[in-house]
C-alpha positions in Angstrom: -41.6 -44.0 -23.0 -39.0 -42.6 -25.3 -40.7 -39.2 -25.2 -40.1 -38.9 -21.4 -36.3 -38.6 -21.8 -36.2 -35.0 -23.1 -38.4 -33.9 -20.3 -36.1 -35.6 -17.7 -33.1 -34.0 -19.3 -34.8 -30.6 -19.3 -35.8 -31.1 -15.6 -32.2 -32.1 -14.7 -30.7 -29.0 -16.5 -33.2 -26.7 -14.9 -32.6 -28.2 -11.4 -28.8 -27.9 -11.8 -29.1 -24.3 -13.1 -31.3 -23.4 -10.1 -28.8 -25.0 -7.6 -26.0 -23.2 -9.3 -27.8 -19.8 -9.1 -28.6 -20.4 -5.4 -25.0 -21.2 -4.6 -23.8 -18.1 -6.5 -26.3 -15.9 -4.6 -25.1 -17.3 -1.3 -21.5 -16.7 -2.2 -22.2 -13.1 -3.2 -24.3 -12.4 -0.1 -22.8 -9.6 2.0 -22.9 -11.9 5.0 -20.9 -14.6 3.3 -18.3 -12.0 2.1 -18.2 -10.6 5.6 -17.4 -14.0 7.1 -14.8 -14.6 4.5 -13.2 -11.2 5.2 -13.1 -11.9 8.9 -11.5 -15.3 8.2 -8.8 -13.7 6.1 -8.2 -11.1 8.8 -7.8 -13.8 11.4 -5.4 -15.6 9.1 -3.4 -12.4 8.7 -3.2 -11.9 12.4 -1.9 -15.5 12.8 0.6 -15.0 9.9 1.9 -11.8 11.5 2.8 -13.8 14.6 4.1 -16.9 12.9 6.1 -15.4 9.9 9.6 -14.2 10.3 10.1 -10.5 11.0 11.0 -9.6 7.4 9.9 -6.0 7.0 8.5 -6.5 3.5 6.5 -9.6 4.4 5.2 -8.1 7.6 4.1 -4.9 5.8 2.1 -7.0 3.3 0.5 -9.0 6.0 -0.5 -5.8 7.9 -1.9 -4.3 4.7 -4.1 -7.4 4.2 -5.3 -7.1 7.8 -6.1 -3.4 7.4 -7.9 -4.0 4.1 -10.0 -6.8 5.7 -11.0 -4.3 8.4 -12.1 -1.8 5.8 -14.0 -4.5 3.8 -15.7 -5.8 6.9 -17.0 -2.3 7.8 -18.0 -1.8 4.1 -19.9 -5.1 3.9 -22.1 -4.0 6.9 -23.4 -1.0 5.0 -26.5 -0.9 2.8 -24.5 0.5 -0.1 -22.6 -2.9 -0.3 -25.9 -4.6 -1.2 -26.3 -2.3 -4.1 -23.0 -3.4 -5.7 -23.2 -5.3 -9.0 -23.2 -9.0 -8.4 -20.3 -9.4 -10.8 -18.2 -7.1 -8.7 -19.2 -8.9 -5.5 -18.1 -12.2 -7.2 -14.8 -10.6 -8.2 -14.4 -9.5 -4.6 -15.1 -13.0 -3.3 -12.6 -14.5 -5.7 -9.9 -12.0 -4.5 -10.7 -12.9 -0.9 -10.3 -16.6 -1.7 -7.0 -15.9 -3.4 -5.8 -13.9 -0.4 -6.7 -16.7 2.0 -4.8 -19.2 -0.1 -1.8 -17.0 -0.3 -1.8 -16.5 3.5 -2.1 -20.2 4.1 0.8 -20.9 1.6 3.0 -18.3 3.3 2.2 -19.8 6.8 3.0 -23.3 5.4 6.4 -22.2 4.2 7.5 -20.8 7.6 10.4 -22.8 9.1 9.8 -24.5 12.3 10.9 -22.5 15.4 13.0 -25.4 16.8 14.8 -28.3 15.2 13.3 -30.9 17.6 10.0 -32.5 16.6 7.3 -32.0 19.1 
């Protein structure tokens, strides 16, 4: 019975490694990156409407929106699939950071009225 434990540990490690590899492959999939880029673009559109009309902030939000348009068109090309998985992972991390920054900026916007709705 004591000899079964190393086999179980090996099986658990192997299963976890397989699950981790599958999750990483899904995250780096062009379809997943495309969905994330479209989500960030939608957030940028909402932030453009909600945020105050500061020129610097609005320019940054528009730049994010335009970059997401370019990324979405790039993700649909066959060349995107040939990108190194490490580069795609970096791209995904950048998209997640952009999404978090947009959400943070939108959360800091003051309410348009003083009355609670």
